[in-house]
NUTI-997201 format. One line per field, with one value per residue (C-alpha): residue number from 1; residue in one letter; x, y, z. Coordinates in nm, 4 decimals, always signed. Each point is the difference from the previous one (the first is absolute). Last residue first. Layout:
! residues N
pos = (NUM / ...)
code = (A / ...)
x = (X / ...)
y = (Y / ...)
z = (Z / ...)
This chain:
! residues 79
pos = (79 / 78 / 77 / 76 / 75 / 74 / 73 / 72 / 71 / 70 / 69 / 68 / 67 / 66 / 65 / 64 / 63 / 62 / 61 / 60 / 59 / 58 / 57 / 56 / 55 / 54 / 53 / 52 / 51 / 50 / 49 / 48 / 47 / 46 / 45 / 44 / 43 / 42 / 41 / 40 / 39 / 38 / 37 / 36 / 35 / 34 / 33 / 32 / 31 / 30 / 29 / 28 / 27 / 26 / 25 / 24 / 23 / 22 / 21 / 20 / 19 / 18 / 17 / 16 / 15 / 14 / 13 / 12 / 11 / 10 / 9 / 8 / 7 / 6 / 5 / 4 / 3 / 2 / 1)
code = (F / I / A / Q / P / P / P / F / G / Y / K / E / L / K / S / Y / L / G / T / G / K / T / R / F / D / P / I / G / A / S / C / S / I / G / A / G / A / M / I / I / V / N / Q / P / K / E / N / Q / I / Y / D / V / V / G / A / L / N / F / S / K / L / V / P / T / S / S / F / Y / K / R / T / E / Q / K / G / E / Q / P / M)
x = (+1.5414 / +0.2505 / +0.2480 / +0.0076 / +0.2297 / +0.2820 / +0.0925 / +0.1922 / +0.3739 / +0.0965 / +0.2172 / -0.2979 / -0.1772 / +0.1855 / -0.1215 / -0.3611 / +0.0219 / +0.1259 / +0.3641 / +0.1978 / -0.2685 / -0.2962 / -0.3048 / -0.1267 / +0.0265 / +0.2305 / -0.1417 / +0.2006 / -0.2949 / -0.0200 / -0.0252 / -0.3297 / -0.2172 / +0.1580 / -0.3205 / -0.3161 / -0.1925 / -0.3715 / -0.0877 / -0.3558 / -0.1309 / -0.3113 / -0.2110 / +0.0614 / +0.0632 / -0.1146 / +0.2413 / +0.3217 / -0.0156 / -0.0896 / +0.2754 / +0.2532 / -0.1056 / +0.0359 / +0.3379 / +0.1208 / -0.0965 / -0.3041 / -0.1312 / -0.3337 / -0.0914 / -0.3579 / -0.0105 / -0.3495 / -0.0980 / -0.1527 / +0.0497 / -0.0532 / -0.3177 / -0.1261 / +0.0143 / -0.2246 / -0.2612 / -0.0104 / -0.0088 / -0.3911 / -0.1468 / -0.3168 / -0.3326)
y = (-0.0977 / -0.2568 / +0.2501 / +0.1915 / -0.2677 / +0.1268 / -0.2903 / -0.2869 / -0.0179 / -0.2264 / +0.2599 / +0.2347 / -0.2521 / +0.1425 / +0.3409 / -0.1031 / -0.1972 / +0.3073 / +0.0110 / +0.2129 / +0.2569 / -0.0347 / -0.0952 / -0.3454 / -0.0231 / -0.2662 / -0.2664 / +0.0439 / -0.0280 / +0.3780 / +0.0278 / -0.2061 / +0.2938 / +0.2024 / +0.0505 / +0.0514 / -0.2152 / -0.0866 / -0.2831 / -0.1392 / -0.2039 / -0.2028 / -0.1821 / +0.2541 / -0.1408 / +0.3034 / -0.0337 / -0.1512 / +0.1703 / +0.3403 / -0.0284 / -0.0982 / +0.2861 / +0.2517 / -0.1280 / +0.0248 / +0.3682 / +0.2107 / -0.0213 / -0.1150 / -0.1373 / -0.0048 / +0.3647 / +0.1534 / +0.1207 / -0.3290 / -0.1570 / -0.3781 / +0.0029 / +0.2982 / -0.2077 / -0.2884 / +0.2641 / +0.1378 / -0.3411 / -0.0162 / +0.3447 / +0.0009 / +0.0697)
z = (-2.0087 / -0.0744 / -0.1434 / +0.3430 / +0.1370 / -0.2533 / -0.2394 / +0.1417 / -0.0724 / +0.2852 / +0.1660 / +0.0400 / +0.2297 / +0.3165 / -0.0801 / -0.0338 / +0.3282 / +0.1902 / +0.1412 / -0.2510 / -0.0685 / +0.2214 / -0.2127 / +0.0888 / +0.3721 / +0.1558 / +0.2386 / +0.3240 / +0.2397 / +0.0452 / -0.3879 / +0.0084 / +0.0851 / -0.2840 / -0.1981 / +0.1956 / +0.2212 / +0.0337 / +0.2392 / -0.0150 / +0.2977 / -0.0147 / +0.2526 / +0.2683 / +0.3569 / +0.1970 / +0.2954 / -0.1477 / -0.3370 / +0.1611 / +0.2432 / -0.2502 / -0.2237 / +0.2763 / +0.1090 / -0.3578 / -0.0147 / -0.0436 / +0.3449 / +0.1399 / -0.3358 / -0.1315 / -0.0844 / -0.0214 / -0.3501 / -0.0729 / -0.3345 / +0.0603 / +0.2017 / -0.1935 / -0.3133 / +0.1582 / +0.0857 / -0.3498 / -0.1577 / -0.0267 / -0.0186 / +0.2079 / -0.1870)
């Protein structure tokens, strides 16, 4: 009896790379030529810093540091 779903899983989790190169050009090439239905972008902390949005933790310039003057409790207090 064939296992349903197993074939479908292999389609998404292949060990063969789908990108020709692991840089922006490779991603653009894949999107233009393969026309994927869904694109997921995973980014880490700090990606917005290059756009001028301050990070949270840097002393003096970070968001937490700038909010200290308003007397808020430490940010860790909400966790």
